C-alpha positions in Angstrom: -26.7 0.1 12.3 -30.2 -1.1 12.9 -33.3 0.5 11.5 -33.8 2.8 14.5 -30.4 4.3 14.2 -30.9 4.9 10.4 -34.2 6.6 11.2 -32.6 8.9 13.8 -29.7 9.8 11.4 -32.2 10.5 8.6 -34.4 12.7 10.8 -31.4 14.7 12.1 -30.1 15.1 8.6 -33.5 16.3 7.4 -33.7 18.8 10.3 -30.2 20.1 9.5 -31.1 20.6 5.9 -34.4 22.4 6.6 -32.6 24.6 9.2 -29.9 25.4 6.7 -32.4 26.4 4.0 -34.5 28.6 6.4 -31.4 30.4 7.8 -30.2 31.0 4.3 -33.5 32.5 3.2 -33.5 34.7 6.3 -29.9 35.8 5.6 -30.6 36.7 1.9 -33.7 38.7 2.7 -31.9 41.1 5.0 -31.4 44.4 3.3 -27.8 45.4 2.7 -26.9 49.0 2.4 -24.3 49.9 -0.3 -21.9 52.7 0.5 -22.2 55.8 -1.6 -18.6 55.4 -3.0 -19.5 52.0 -4.3 -22.7 53.2 -5.8 -20.8 55.9 -7.8 -18.5 53.2 -9.2 -21.5 51.0 -10.1 -23.2 53.7 -12.1 -23.8 52.6 -15.7 -21.4 53.7 -18.4 -22.4 55.8 -21.4 -23.1 53.4 -24.2 -22.4 56.0 -26.9 -18.8 55.6 -28.2 -16.9 58.8 -28.9 -15.4 58.3 -32.4 -14.0 61.8 -32.5 -11.3 60.7 -30.0 -10.3 57.8 -32.2 -10.1 60.1 -35.3 -7.8 62.5 -33.4 -5.3 59.8 -32.6 -2.2 59.6 -34.9 
């Protein structure tokens, strides 16, 4: 390959990488709606541990 072919390959690679980054940024900025069933599952757990249940076990 001569210098001109290397330059063309480098420019095309640069354009591809820049396009990939831009499209990835656009894709991640789109808002995703989470279904209500999933939100119920994702609610935080109660951090208080019920020791009475352990005491009642045989």
